[in-house]
C-alpha positions in Angstrom: 7.5 -7.5 14.4 7.4 -9.3 11.1 7.2 -8.5 7.4 6.2 -10.4 4.4 8.5 -10.1 1.3 7.3 -11.3 -2.1 9.5 -11.7 -5.1 8.4 -12.5 -8.6 10.0 -12.4 -12.0 12.0 -14.4 -14.6 14.0 -17.2 -13.0 17.7 -16.6 -12.8 20.6 -17.8 -10.7 21.1 -16.1 -7.3 17.7 -14.5 -6.6 17.4 -16.0 -3.2 21.0 -15.1 -2.4 20.5 -11.5 -3.4 17.4 -11.0 -1.4 18.8 -12.9 1.6 22.0 -10.9 1.5 20.0 -7.6 1.6 18.0 -9.0 4.6 21.2 -9.9 6.4 22.8 -6.6 5.6 19.9 -4.7 7.2 19.4 -7.0 10.2 16.2 -8.8 9.0 16.1 -12.4 10.2 14.5 -14.9 7.8 11.9 -17.0 9.7 10.3 -18.9 6.8 10.7 -19.0 3.0 9.0 -20.7 0.2 9.8 -20.5 -3.5 8.5 -22.0 -6.7 9.5 -22.0 -10.3 6.9 -22.6 -13.0 8.7 -22.9 -16.3 10.8 -19.7 -16.3 8.7 -17.8 -13.8 10.1 -17.4 -10.2 7.9 -16.7 -7.2 9.0 -16.5 -3.6 7.5 -15.5 -0.3 9.5 -14.8 2.8 8.5 -14.1 6.4 11.2 -12.0 8.2 11.6 -10.7 11.7 12.3 -7.0 11.5 12.9 -6.0 15.1 16.7 -6.0 14.4 16.6 -3.7 11.4 19.4 -1.2 11.3 17.5 1.2 9.0 13.9 2.4 9.0 11.4 -0.1 7.7 10.5 2.3 4.8 14.2 2.4 3.8 14.4 -1.4 3.9 11.3 -1.6 1.6 12.9 0.8 -0.8 16.2 -1.0 -0.8 14.5 -4.3 -1.6 12.6 -2.6 -4.4 15.9 -1.4 -5.8 17.4 -4.9 -5.7 14.4 -6.0 -7.7 14.7 -3.3 -10.3 18.4 -4.0 -10.7 17.6 -7.7 -11.3 14.4 -7.5 -13.4 12.3 -8.6 -10.4 9.2 -7.3 -8.6 10.0 -7.2 -4.9 7.5 -6.0 -2.3 7.8 -5.9 1.5 4.8 -5.3 3.7 4.5 -5.1 7.4 2.8 -8.2 8.8 0.0 -6.2 10.3 -0.9 -4.6 7.0 -0.7 -8.0 5.2 -3.0 -9.6 7.8 -5.5 -6.7 7.6 -5.6 -7.0 3.8 -6.3 -10.7 3.9 -8.8 -10.8 6.8 -12.3 -11.9 5.8 
């Protein structure tokens, strides 16, 4: 199973490291990552494998949200099935 993680906010040093560290801590494997900076605005999308999570997916989502709140970022994680359903035409 996979999840899509999006991160947006003011660009600062270490954003990728902080999100990646939380993924590693919880057993999520990063499959793909893309990030962009437009002036001072940071945007990142990650695709992660969540079969190896050592916490419930809902707890993982909450922990990522907390990382975002602590760093002035908006972080959202969504199960791939829901993401695909939302973007199906």
